C-alpha positions as CSV (number, residue, x, y, z in Angstrom):
1,M,0.0,0.0,0.0
2,L,1.2,3.5,-0.8
3,N,2.1,5.7,2.1
4,R,0.4,9.0,2.7
5,K,3.3,11.1,1.4
6,T,3.4,9.2,-2.0
7,M,-0.3,9.6,-2.4
8,M,-0.1,13.4,-1.7
9,A,2.7,13.8,-4.2
10,A,0.8,11.9,-6.8
11,A,-2.3,14.0,-6.2
12,I,-0.4,17.3,-6.4
13,A,1.3,16.1,-9.7
14,G,-2.1,15.1,-11.0
15,F,-3.6,18.5,-10.2
16,A,-0.7,20.2,-11.8
17,L,-1.1,18.3,-15.0
18,V,-4.8,18.9,-15.1
19,G,-4.2,22.7,-14.3
20,S,-1.7,22.9,-17.1
21,A,-4.1,21.2,-19.6
22,V,-6.8,23.7,-18.6
23,A,-4.5,26.6,-18.9
24,L,-3.3,25.4,-22.4
25,A,-6.9,24.9,-23.5
26,Q,-7.7,28.5,-22.5
27,T,-4.7,30.2,-24.1
28,P,-5.7,32.3,-27.1
29,P,-4.0,31.6,-30.5
30,T,-0.6,33.1,-30.8
31,T,-0.9,34.0,-34.5
32,P,-0.9,37.8,-34.6
33,T,-3.6,39.5,-36.7
34,P,-2.0,41.5,-39.5
35,P,-2.8,45.2,-39.4
36,D,-5.4,46.6,-41.7
37,R,-3.1,48.6,-43.9
38,D,-6.0,50.2,-45.8
39,A,-7.5,51.5,-42.6
40,M,-4.2,52.7,-41.4
41,R,-3.6,54.6,-44.7
42,L,-7.0,56.2,-44.5
43,Q,-6.4,57.3,-41.0
44,M,-3.0,58.8,-41.8
45,R,-4.6,60.5,-44.8
46,A,-7.4,62.0,-42.6
47,N,-4.8,63.2,-40.1
48,M,-2.7,64.8,-42.8
49,C,-5.7,66.4,-44.5
50,A,-6.8,67.8,-41.2
51,E,-3.4,69.4,-40.6
52,A,-2.9,70.7,-44.1
53,P,-3.8,74.4,-43.5
54,A,-1.6,74.7,-40.5
55,R,1.3,72.9,-42.2
56,L,1.0,75.1,-45.3
57,A,1.0,78.3,-43.1
58,G,4.0,77.0,-41.2
59,R,6.0,76.2,-44.4
60,I,5.3,79.6,-45.9
61,A,6.4,81.3,-42.7
62,Y,9.6,79.2,-42.7
63,A,10.2,80.0,-46.3
64,E,10.0,83.7,-45.4
65,V,12.3,83.5,-42.4
66,K,15.0,81.2,-43.9
67,P,16.1,83.7,-46.6
68,G,15.6,86.7,-44.4
69,I,13.0,88.7,-46.3
70,T,13.6,92.4,-45.7
71,D,11.0,95.2,-45.1
72,A,11.7,96.4,-48.7
73,Q,10.9,92.9,-50.0
74,K,7.6,92.4,-48.0
75,G,5.3,93.5,-50.8
76,A,6.8,91.0,-53.2
77,W,6.9,88.4,-50.5
78,Q,3.1,88.9,-49.7
79,T,2.4,88.3,-53.4
80,F,4.5,85.2,-53.4
81,A,2.8,83.9,-50.2
82,T,-0.6,84.4,-51.8
83,E,0.5,82.6,-54.9
84,A,2.1,79.8,-52.9
85,R,-1.2,79.2,-51.0
86,A,-3.0,79.2,-54.4
87,A,-0.4,76.8,-55.8
88,A,-1.2,74.3,-53.1
89,Q,-4.9,74.2,-53.9
90,P,-4.9,71.4,-56.4
91,M,-3.2,69.1,-53.9
92,L,-5.5,70.3,-51.1
93,K,-8.6,69.5,-53.2
94,L,-7.5,65.9,-53.2
95,C,-8.5,65.9,-49.5
96,D,-12.1,66.6,-50.4
97,T,-12.7,63.2,-52.0
98,P,-11.6,60.1,-50.1
99,P,-9.7,57.6,-52.3
100,A,-11.8,54.7,-53.5
101,N,-10.9,51.1,-52.7
102,T,-9.0,50.1,-55.8
103,R,-7.8,46.7,-54.6
104,G,-8.1,44.4,-57.6
105,D,-8.8,47.1,-60.1
106,A,-5.6,48.2,-61.9
107,A,-7.4,50.8,-64.1
108,A,-9.0,52.4,-61.0
109,E,-5.6,52.4,-59.2
110,L,-4.0,54.1,-62.1
111,A,-6.8,56.7,-62.4
112,Q,-6.3,57.6,-58.8
113,R,-2.5,57.8,-59.3
114,E,-3.1,60.0,-62.4
115,R,-5.3,62.4,-60.3
116,F,-2.6,62.8,-57.7
117,L,0.1,63.3,-60.3
118,T,-2.0,65.8,-62.2
119,A,-2.6,67.8,-59.1
120,S,1.1,67.6,-58.2
121,L,2.1,68.9,-61.6
122,E,-0.4,71.8,-61.5
123,S,0.9,72.7,-58.0
124,T,4.5,72.5,-59.2
125,K,3.9,74.7,-62.2
126,A,2.1,77.3,-60.2
127,M,4.8,77.3,-57.5
128,R,7.5,77.7,-60.1
129,A,5.7,80.7,-61.6
130,A,5.5,82.3,-58.1
131,V,9.2,81.6,-57.4
132,E,10.1,83.1,-60.8
133,K,8.2,86.3,-59.9
134,L,9.9,86.6,-56.5
135,T,13.4,85.8,-57.5
136,P,14.3,89.2,-59.1
137,V,13.8,91.0,-55.8
138,L,16.0,88.6,-53.8
139,T,19.7,88.8,-53.3
140,A,22.0,86.0,-54.4
141,D,22.2,84.7,-50.9
142,Q,18.4,84.8,-50.5
143,R,18.0,82.9,-53.8
144,T,20.3,80.2,-52.5
145,K,18.4,79.9,-49.3
146,L,15.0,79.8,-51.1
147,A,16.4,77.1,-53.3
148,E,17.4,75.1,-50.2
149,V,13.8,75.4,-48.9
150,V,12.4,74.3,-52.3
151,R,14.9,71.4,-52.4
152,M,13.8,70.3,-48.9
153,S,10.3,70.2,-50.1
154,G,11.2,67.6,-52.7
155,R,13.3,65.5,-50.4
156,G,11.3,64.9,-47.3
157,G,10.3,68.5,-46.6
158,M,7.1,70.2,-47.4
159,Y,5.3,67.4,-49.2
160,R,6.9,64.4,-47.5
161,H,6.5,65.3,-43.8
162,G,2.8,65.7,-43.3
163,G,2.3,66.5,-46.9
164,M,1.4,64.7,-50.0
165,H,3.2,61.4,-50.5
166,Q,2.3,58.7,-52.7
167,H,3.8,55.3,-53.3
168,G,1.8,53.7,-56.0
169,G,-1.6,55.3,-55.2
170,M,-3.4,58.0,-53.3
171,H,-2.9,56.3,-50.0
172,Q,-1.5,59.3,-48.1
173,H,-1.9,62.9,-48.8
174,G,-2.5,66.1,-47.0
175,G,-1.3,68.8,-49.3
176,H,0.9,71.1,-47.3
177,G,3.6,73.4,-48.5
178,M,5.3,73.9,-51.7
179,P,5.3,71.3,-54.5
180,P,8.3,69.0,-54.8
181,T,11.1,69.9,-57.1
182,N,12.4,67.7,-59.9
183,T,15.8,66.8,-58.6
184,P,18.1,64.7,-60.7
185,A,18.6,61.1,-59.6
186,P,22.0,60.4,-57.9
187,T,24.6,59.0,-60.3
188,K,26.6,55.9,-59.3
């Protein structure tokens, strides 16, 4: 016959095994649910569109301070600022219509991309015209600094951070700041 200590040890081991089995049966699956990328993109787009006016105002203010616009240049600058805000309008209008779900429809995806690129081109042309009007009143140093601001806008500046970016579709856009510049690709 088993002694009392052996029976107690067997009972404890049995309870431990039963407890482990119950715990394992109640453990939820460990496979992570993939994030809903479309929902994330729509939320990012909504956030960027909501902040577009403030970001545009901030970029124009930065573009005024960086080259050091003088009192004598304020009139030309005000004209430029007005034209810069107008130049951003084609991109800002993209916020008025949410992008459609184009998954599985290549033609619809390309149509959305075309709308973005058309708005971007219109904004870029208008901004170039505004810069060309402003340039004659700037000093050489101010022109260089303005060129730096415009260059930043094409490489992670005004359109990239909280602005309009696109990688294959109209997934993210907010429309702030000056249009991107066409910078040459780096050579190897």
